[in-house]
C-alpha positions as CSV (number, residue, x, y, z in Angstrom):
1,M,-8.7,10.5,3.1
2,Q,-10.6,7.1,3.1
3,E,-9.7,6.8,-0.6
4,N,-6.0,7.3,0.2
5,L,-6.2,4.5,2.8
6,S,-7.8,2.2,0.2
7,R,-4.9,3.0,-2.1
8,L,-2.5,1.9,0.6
9,F,-4.3,-1.4,1.4
10,N,-5.9,-2.2,-1.9
11,P,-3.8,-0.6,-4.7
12,A,-4.5,-1.1,-8.4
13,S,-1.0,-0.1,-9.3
14,V,2.3,-0.1,-7.4
15,V,5.6,1.6,-8.1
16,L,8.8,0.3,-6.4
17,V,11.2,3.2,-6.0
18,G,14.7,1.9,-5.6
19,A,14.2,-1.4,-7.5
20,S,17.5,-3.2,-8.0
21,Q,19.0,-6.1,-10.0
22,R,21.7,-6.4,-7.3
23,E,21.2,-9.8,-5.6
24,G,20.5,-9.5,-1.9
25,S,19.5,-5.9,-2.0
26,L,16.2,-4.7,-0.6
27,G,15.2,-3.3,-4.0
28,N,15.7,-6.8,-5.5
29,L,14.0,-8.6,-2.6
30,I,10.9,-6.4,-2.6
31,A,10.6,-6.7,-6.4
32,H,10.7,-10.4,-6.1
33,N,8.1,-10.3,-3.3
34,L,5.8,-8.1,-5.3
35,I,5.9,-10.5,-8.2
36,A,5.6,-13.6,-6.0
37,S,2.6,-12.1,-4.1
38,G,0.4,-12.6,-7.2
39,F,-0.4,-8.9,-7.3
40,K,-2.8,-8.5,-10.2
41,G,-2.4,-4.8,-10.8
42,E,0.2,-2.8,-12.7
43,L,3.8,-3.0,-11.3
44,L,6.2,-0.3,-12.1
45,A,9.7,0.4,-10.9
46,V,11.9,3.5,-10.6
47,N,15.7,3.4,-10.8
48,P,17.7,5.4,-13.5
49,K,20.3,2.6,-13.6
50,Y,18.0,-0.1,-15.1
51,Q,15.6,-0.7,-18.0
52,Q,13.9,-3.4,-16.0
53,V,14.2,-5.3,-12.8
54,Q,12.9,-8.9,-12.7
55,G,10.7,-8.3,-15.7
56,I,9.2,-5.1,-14.2
57,R,9.8,-2.1,-16.5
58,C,12.0,0.5,-14.8
59,Y,11.7,4.3,-15.3
60,A,14.3,6.9,-14.6
61,N,12.1,9.0,-12.2
62,M,8.6,9.6,-11.1
63,A,7.9,12.2,-13.8
64,S,8.5,9.6,-16.5
65,L,5.9,7.1,-15.1
66,P,3.1,6.5,-17.6
67,V,0.5,6.3,-14.9
68,V,-0.1,7.7,-11.5
69,P,0.5,4.7,-9.2
70,D,-1.9,4.2,-6.2
71,L,0.9,3.1,-4.0
72,S,4.7,3.7,-3.9
73,V,7.0,1.3,-2.0
74,I,10.3,3.2,-1.2
75,V,13.6,1.4,-0.6
76,T,16.1,4.2,-1.1
77,P,18.5,5.8,1.4
78,A,16.7,7.9,4.0
79,Q,18.0,11.2,2.8
80,T,16.3,10.7,-0.6
81,V,12.8,10.0,0.9
82,P,11.5,13.6,1.6
83,L,12.1,14.6,-2.0
84,L,10.6,11.4,-3.3
85,I,7.4,11.9,-1.2
86,E,7.2,15.4,-2.6
87,Q,7.7,14.2,-6.2
88,L,5.2,11.3,-5.8
89,G,2.7,13.6,-4.2
90,A,3.0,16.2,-7.0
91,H,2.6,13.3,-9.5
92,G,-0.7,12.3,-7.8
93,T,0.3,9.2,-5.7
94,R,-1.5,9.3,-2.4
95,A,0.0,6.3,-0.5
96,A,3.5,5.2,0.3
97,I,5.2,2.4,2.2
98,V,8.6,3.6,3.3
99,I,10.9,0.7,4.0
100,S,14.0,2.9,4.4
101,A,15.4,3.4,7.8
102,G,17.3,6.3,9.4
103,F,14.5,8.7,10.5
104,G,13.2,9.5,14.0
105,E,13.8,5.9,15.1
106,S,17.5,6.5,14.7
107,G,17.6,8.9,17.6
108,T,19.7,11.4,15.7
109,E,19.0,15.0,14.9
110,Q,19.4,14.3,11.2
111,G,17.0,11.4,11.5
112,E,14.4,13.7,13.2
113,R,14.9,16.4,10.5
114,L,14.3,13.8,7.8
115,H,11.2,12.5,9.6
116,K,9.8,16.0,9.8
117,S,10.6,16.6,6.2
118,V,8.8,13.4,5.1
119,L,5.7,14.4,7.2
120,S,5.7,17.9,5.8
121,A,5.7,16.6,2.2
122,A,3.1,14.0,3.0
123,R,0.8,16.5,4.6
124,K,1.2,18.9,1.7
125,Y,-0.1,16.3,-0.8
126,K,-2.2,14.2,1.6
127,V,0.0,11.2,1.1
128,R,-0.7,8.3,3.6
129,I,2.5,6.7,4.8
130,L,3.2,3.3,6.3
131,G,6.6,3.4,7.9
132,P,9.4,4.4,7.8
133,N,11.6,1.5,8.8
134,C,8.8,-1.0,8.3
135,L,10.9,-4.0,7.3
136,V,11.9,-6.0,10.3
137,D,13.7,-9.2,11.1
138,A,12.7,-12.1,8.9
139,D,12.2,-14.2,12.1
140,Y,8.7,-12.7,12.1
141,V,7.9,-14.9,9.1
142,W,9.1,-18.0,10.9
143,V,7.2,-17.1,14.1
144,T,4.1,-16.4,12.1
145,E,4.3,-19.7,10.3
146,K,4.7,-21.5,13.6
147,I,1.6,-19.7,15.0
148,M,-0.4,-20.9,12.0
149,Q,0.9,-24.4,12.3
150,L,-0.2,-24.4,15.9
151,A,-3.6,-23.1,14.9
152,Q,-4.0,-26.0,12.5
153,Q,-3.0,-28.6,15.1
154,H,-5.4,-27.1,17.7
155,S,-8.2,-25.9,15.5
156,K,-10.8,-26.0,18.3
157,G,-9.2,-23.3,20.5
158,R,-8.1,-19.8,20.0
159,I,-4.5,-18.5,19.6
160,V,-3.5,-14.9,20.4
161,S,-0.4,-13.4,18.9
162,V,0.9,-9.9,19.6
163,L,3.2,-8.6,16.8
164,E,4.7,-5.2,16.0
165,G,5.6,-3.9,12.6
166,G,4.2,-3.8,9.1
167,Y,6.2,-6.8,8.0
168,A,5.0,-8.9,10.9
169,L,1.4,-8.0,10.2
170,N,1.9,-8.7,6.5
171,A,3.4,-12.2,7.2
172,L,0.6,-12.9,9.7
173,G,-2.1,-11.9,7.1
174,R,-0.6,-14.1,4.4
175,C,-0.4,-17.1,6.7
176,A,-3.9,-16.5,8.1
177,A,-5.4,-16.2,4.6
178,A,-4.3,-19.8,4.0
179,H,-5.2,-21.3,7.4
180,V,-7.5,-19.2,9.6
181,K,-11.3,-18.9,9.6
182,E,-11.4,-15.7,11.6
183,L,-8.7,-13.0,12.1
184,M,-9.1,-9.9,14.3
185,L,-6.4,-7.2,14.0
């Protein structure tokens, strides 16, 4: 299990499922962010519509991937996610970030069923999942940058910030890496 967590937080390879060339789509934004992050590992993408997205080679499905990615980032409609987790798990991927929304947090019976299906597939293959619905309002980025600016201006004191959500913690981590000596999460 510890190895699966390290694949989630320190992957050597990442596949973006739902990559897109469509401007403004999550699949396009996440592809851009993966490239811009300076990730040094292998980047792959899955979407049968494209040969490549932003220079990342795109494959038609999980079975056609040339390697078993450590981490999968999923940005497809909620109803596709249980099967994708099943396919990724069968392929050997053991960590996934599910950005898609429409699961238990939706408060609907269908959302609850989808949530249970995702968990069932994840348990079957011991896939660690961050999410679903882990992309939140971009204002977290602005708030986090303001917190870091405050920390720089008042470097002798301590600043406490309470944030919720994977995207918020990611933004805080990126800003902290550039400006903070000590960070406790």
